[in-house]
C-alpha positions in Angstrom: -150.8 133.0 -8.9 -150.6 136.5 -10.2 -147.9 136.9 -12.9 -146.2 139.8 -11.1 -145.9 137.8 -7.9 -144.7 134.8 -9.8 -142.0 136.9 -11.5 -140.8 138.3 -8.1 -140.8 134.9 -6.6 -138.7 133.5 -9.4 -136.3 136.4 -9.2 -135.9 136.0 -5.4 -135.1 132.3 -5.9 -132.6 133.1 -8.6 -130.9 135.8 -6.5 -130.8 133.5 -3.4 -129.1 130.8 -5.4 -126.6 133.2 -7.0 -125.6 134.3 -3.5 -125.6 130.9 -1.8 -124.3 128.3 -4.3 -120.8 129.7 -4.6 -120.2 129.3 -0.9 -121.3 125.6 -1.0 -119.7 124.9 -4.4 -116.4 126.8 -4.9 -115.6 127.4 -8.5 -119.3 127.0 -9.5 -120.2 127.8 -13.1 -123.5 129.4 -14.0 -124.6 128.8 -17.6 -127.7 130.3 -19.2 -129.3 127.9 -21.6 -130.5 129.6 -24.7 -132.4 128.7 -27.8 -132.5 131.2 -30.7 -131.3 134.0 -28.4 -134.0 133.3 -25.8 -133.2 132.1 -22.2 -134.9 128.7 -21.7 -133.1 127.5 -18.6 -130.1 127.5 -16.4 -127.3 125.1 -15.4 -125.0 125.3 -12.4 -122.1 122.9 -12.5 -118.9 122.5 -10.4 -116.0 121.1 -12.3 -113.1 122.3 -10.0 -113.0 119.3 -7.7 -110.7 116.7 -9.2 -112.7 113.9 -7.6 -116.0 114.5 -9.5 -118.1 116.8 -11.5 -121.1 118.1 -9.6 -124.4 119.0 -11.3 -125.7 121.5 -8.8 -128.9 122.6 -10.6 -130.5 122.2 -14.0 -133.8 124.0 -14.7 -135.7 124.4 -17.9 -138.7 126.5 -18.5 -141.9 124.3 -18.5 -142.4 124.8 -22.2 -138.9 123.4 -22.8 -139.3 120.3 -20.7 -139.9 117.0 -22.4 -138.2 118.1 -25.7 -134.9 116.3 -25.1 -132.9 119.4 -24.2 -132.3 118.2 -20.6 -131.4 114.8 -21.8 -128.9 116.3 -24.3 -127.3 118.5 -21.5 -127.2 115.5 -19.1 -125.6 113.3 -21.7 -123.0 116.0 -22.3 -122.1 116.1 -18.7 -121.9 112.3 -18.6 -119.5 112.4 -21.6 -117.4 115.0 -19.9 -117.3 112.8 -16.8 -116.2 109.8 -18.9 -113.5 111.8 -20.7 -112.1 113.2 -17.5 -112.4 109.8 -15.7 -114.5 111.3 -12.9 -118.0 110.4 -11.6 -120.9 112.8 -12.1 -122.7 113.6 -8.9 -125.9 115.5 -7.9 -128.4 116.0 -5.2 -132.1 115.4 -5.7 -134.8 116.4 -3.3 -136.8 113.6 -1.8 -140.0 115.5 -2.5 -139.2 115.3 -6.2 -139.7 111.5 -7.0 -140.1 112.3 -10.7 -136.6 113.8 -11.0 -135.2 111.0 -8.8 -136.6 108.3 -11.1 -135.3 110.2 -14.1 -131.8 110.2 -12.8 -132.0 106.5 -11.9 -133.0 105.8 -15.6 -129.9 107.7 -16.6 -127.8 105.3 -14.7 -127.3 107.2 -11.5 -126.9 105.2 -8.2 -127.7 106.2 -4.7 -124.6 107.1 -2.6 -126.2 108.5 0.5 -129.1 110.4 1.8 -129.9 113.1 4.3 -133.3 114.2 5.6 -134.2 116.2 2.5 -132.0 114.9 -0.3 -130.5 111.9 -2.0 -126.8 112.1 -3.2 -126.6 110.3 -6.6 -123.6 109.4 -8.7 -123.1 108.2 -12.2 -119.9 106.4 -13.3 -118.8 105.5 -16.8 
């Protein structure tokens, strides 16, 4: 894939999420993940619902995957969920079995599923 096309595609995906997520997840927070002043990923999390914390999206650049940063972020959200006595929830696409297995290893359990996604929950 040509780098210019890839950059436009990534920008389009980001812009779409920036517009769509706030309607689906009121009070959504967007956090840019940085290392030494360089953006290496993004995190969308909804904390405004008193029933749960919802991890909407966590993405790291490929060169930052497998270095423990995602684990550190996920553990931080689990600790926040524990401290606030709320479960941590997320959706994972069915076409992403690698991510699904990762979340199961982190102690998430299946709550429900729709045609395209699983709804998973972690409780302290």
